[in-house]
C-alpha positions as YAML, in Angstrom:
chain: A
units: angstrom
residues:
- id: 1
  name: MET
  ca: [0.83, 0.28, -1.04]
- id: 2
  name: THR
  ca: [-0.04, -3.20, 0.02]
- id: 3
  name: PHE
  ca: [1.54, -6.14, -1.81]
- id: 4
  name: LEU
  ca: [0.20, -9.53, -0.88]
- id: 5
  name: SER
  ca: [2.33, -12.63, -1.14]
- id: 6
  name: PRO
  ca: [0.77, -15.63, -2.92]
- id: 7
  name: ASP
  ca: [3.19, -18.04, -1.19]
- id: 8
  name: VAL
  ca: [0.67, -19.53, 1.19]
- id: 9
  name: LEU
  ca: [-1.82, -20.15, -1.55]
- id: 10
  name: THR
  ca: [0.89, -21.68, -3.74]
- id: 11
  name: HIS
  ca: [1.85, -24.08, -0.96]
- id: 12
  name: ALA
  ca: [-1.78, -25.00, -0.41]
- id: 13
  name: ALA
  ca: [-2.25, -25.66, -4.17]
- id: 14
  name: ALA
  ca: [0.86, -27.86, -4.12]
- id: 15
  name: ARG
  ca: [-0.52, -29.92, -1.21]
- id: 16
  name: LEU
  ca: [-3.86, -30.27, -3.10]
- id: 17
  name: MET
  ca: [-2.02, -31.49, -6.20]
- id: 18
  name: THR
  ca: [-0.11, -34.02, -4.12]
- id: 19
  name: GLU
  ca: [-3.32, -35.17, -2.50]
- id: 20
  name: THR
  ca: [-5.11, -35.56, -5.83]
- id: 21
  name: GLY
  ca: [-2.22, -37.53, -7.25]
- id: 22
  name: ARG
  ca: [-2.21, -39.82, -4.11]
- id: 23
  name: LEU
  ca: [-5.92, -40.45, -4.60]
- id: 24
  name: ALA
  ca: [-5.53, -41.27, -8.27]
- id: 25
  name: ASP
  ca: [-2.57, -43.60, -7.68]
- id: 26
  name: THR
  ca: [-4.26, -45.79, -5.09]
- id: 27
  name: GLU
  ca: [-4.95, -49.38, -6.11]
- id: 28
  name: ALA
  ca: [-8.05, -49.42, -3.88]
- id: 29
  name: GLU
  ca: [-11.50, -48.32, -4.92]
- id: 30
  name: LEU
  ca: [-11.28, -44.71, -6.31]
- id: 31
  name: GLU
  ca: [-12.83, -42.22, -3.93]
- id: 32
  name: LEU
  ca: [-14.47, -39.91, -6.44]
- id: 33
  name: SER
  ca: [-16.04, -37.65, -3.83]
- id: 34
  name: ASN
  ca: [-12.67, -36.96, -2.18]
- id: 35
  name: MET
  ca: [-10.96, -36.49, -5.51]
- id: 36
  name: GLU
  ca: [-13.71, -34.08, -6.71]
- id: 37
  name: GLN
  ca: [-13.35, -32.04, -3.47]
- id: 38
  name: CYS
  ca: [-9.61, -31.83, -3.95]
- id: 39
  name: ALA
  ca: [-10.03, -30.72, -7.57]
- id: 40
  name: ARG
  ca: [-12.51, -28.08, -6.60]
- id: 41
  name: ALA
  ca: [-10.33, -26.78, -3.77]
- id: 42
  name: PHE
  ca: [-7.41, -26.68, -6.27]
- id: 43
  name: ILE
  ca: [-9.36, -24.67, -8.76]
- id: 44
  name: LEU
  ca: [-10.33, -22.15, -6.02]
- id: 45
  name: GLN
  ca: [-6.69, -21.90, -5.01]
- id: 46
  name: LEU
  ca: [-5.68, -21.14, -8.60]
- id: 47
  name: LYS
  ca: [-8.32, -18.44, -8.84]
- id: 48
  name: ALA
  ca: [-7.23, -16.93, -5.54]
- id: 49
  name: ILE
  ca: [-3.61, -16.82, -6.77]
- id: 50
  name: HIS
  ca: [-4.67, -15.10, -9.96]
- id: 51
  name: ALA
  ca: [-6.69, -12.57, -8.05]
- id: 52
  name: LEU
  ca: [-3.70, -11.84, -5.81]
- id: 53
  name: GLU
  ca: [-1.45, -11.35, -8.81]
- id: 54
  name: LEU
  ca: [-3.95, -8.93, -10.32]
- id: 55
  name: HIS
  ca: [-4.10, -7.01, -7.04]
- id: 56
  name: ASN
  ca: [-0.37, -6.69, -6.87]
- id: 57
  name: GLN
  ca: [-0.23, -5.50, -10.54]
- id: 58
  name: ARG
  ca: [-2.91, -2.84, -9.76]
- id: 59
  name: GLN
  ca: [-0.93, -1.76, -6.72]
- id: 60
  name: GLU
  ca: [2.29, -1.46, -8.70]
- id: 61
  name: GLU
  ca: [0.56, 0.51, -11.45]
- id: 62
  name: THR
  ca: [-1.02, 2.89, -8.92]
- id: 63
  name: GLN
  ca: [2.41, 3.45, -7.36]
- id: 64
  name: THR
  ca: [4.13, 4.19, -10.66]
- id: 65
  name: SER
  ca: [1.34, 6.40, -11.93]
- id: 66
  name: GLN
  ca: [1.36, 8.78, -8.98]
- id: 67
  name: LYS
  ca: [4.25, 11.05, -10.01]
- id: 68
  name: TYR
  ca: [3.67, 14.66, -9.22]
- id: 69
  name: SER
  ca: [5.68, 17.13, -11.23]
- id: 70
  name: ARG
  ca: [3.60, 20.27, -10.82]
- id: 71
  name: TYR
  ca: [2.03, 21.95, -7.84]
- id: 72
  name: GLU
  ca: [-1.45, 21.70, -9.53]
- id: 73
  name: ASP
  ca: [-1.08, 17.88, -9.67]
- id: 74
  name: LEU
  ca: [-0.54, 17.40, -5.95]
- id: 75
  name: PRO
  ca: [-3.40, 15.95, -3.96]
- id: 76
  name: PRO
  ca: [-5.03, 18.38, -1.54]
- id: 77
  name: LEU
  ca: [-3.84, 18.52, 2.03]
- id: 78
  name: MET
  ca: [-5.75, 16.79, 4.81]
- id: 79
  name: PRO
  ca: [-7.98, 19.15, 6.85]
- id: 80
  name: GLU
  ca: [-5.89, 18.85, 9.96]
- id: 81
  name: ASP
  ca: [-2.63, 19.52, 7.94]
- id: 82
  name: ARG
  ca: [-4.25, 22.48, 6.23]
- id: 83
  name: ASP
  ca: [-5.30, 24.01, 9.53]
- id: 84
  name: ARG
  ca: [-1.87, 23.47, 10.99]
- id: 85
  name: LEU
  ca: [-0.25, 25.17, 7.94]
- id: 86
  name: LYS
  ca: [-2.60, 28.12, 8.23]
- id: 87
  name: ARG
  ca: [-1.79, 28.57, 11.96]
- id: 88
  name: GLU
  ca: [1.92, 28.37, 11.27]
- id: 89
  name: LEU
  ca: [1.72, 30.93, 8.39]
- id: 90
  name: ILE
  ca: [-0.35, 33.30, 10.48]
- id: 91
  name: ARG
  ca: [2.17, 33.01, 13.41]
- id: 92
  name: LEU
  ca: [5.11, 33.59, 11.04]
- id: 93
  name: LEU
  ca: [3.51, 36.53, 9.20]
- id: 94
  name: SER
  ca: [1.96, 38.41, 12.10]
- id: 95
  name: PRO
  ca: [3.79, 41.51, 13.24]
- id: 96
  name: ARG
  ca: [3.77, 40.30, 16.89]
- id: 97
  name: GLY
  ca: [5.34, 37.02, 15.81]
- id: 98
  name: ILE
  ca: [8.40, 38.54, 14.07]
- id: 99
  name: GLY
  ca: [10.58, 38.77, 17.17]
- id: 100
  name: ALA
  ca: [9.27, 35.64, 18.74]
- id: 101
  name: ALA
  ca: [11.52, 32.52, 18.64]
- id: 102
  name: GLY
  ca: [9.63, 29.56, 17.14]
- id: 103
  name: PRO
  ca: [10.76, 25.90, 16.93]
- id: 104
  name: ASN
  ca: [12.63, 26.62, 13.67]
- id: 105
  name: ALA
  ca: [14.12, 29.95, 14.70]
- id: 106
  name: GLY
  ca: [17.64, 28.58, 14.95]
- id: 107
  name: ARG
  ca: [17.66, 27.60, 11.30]
- id: 108
  name: LEU
  ca: [16.34, 30.97, 9.96]
- id: 109
  name: SER
  ca: [18.67, 33.87, 9.38]
- id: 110
  name: LYS
  ca: [17.91, 37.12, 11.31]
- id: 111
  name: ALA
  ca: [16.61, 40.14, 9.42]
- id: 112
  name: PRO
  ca: [19.38, 42.80, 8.79]
- id: 113
  name: ASP
  ca: [19.42, 45.75, 11.13]
- id: 114
  name: THR
  ca: [19.88, 48.27, 8.33]
- id: 115
  name: GLU
  ca: [17.40, 50.98, 7.45]
- id: 116
  name: HIS
  ca: [16.87, 52.30, 3.95]
...
């Protein structure tokens, strides 16, 4: 999940607001082209901040909605994981592999030596 921080855009919008205020407060001839550029850039910053917030909301909804409570609801395994699982199951279930010590052999209990 990728959350994006809007802090940089917020700081840029604050600078644009300050610049627009400075241009409006000058006693000299009003530079309309500069003021218009600042206003357009400010609007773009606000739109980008809004888009980032929507992205973060979608990411959060995706994270909270992916709760798996049943085996059928789980996503399928990746092909390489599925192949690895098949090889491991074949190794564990083959008659030749019963006595072989695998990487997890220390954690498994040995089969009882009793006959029925």
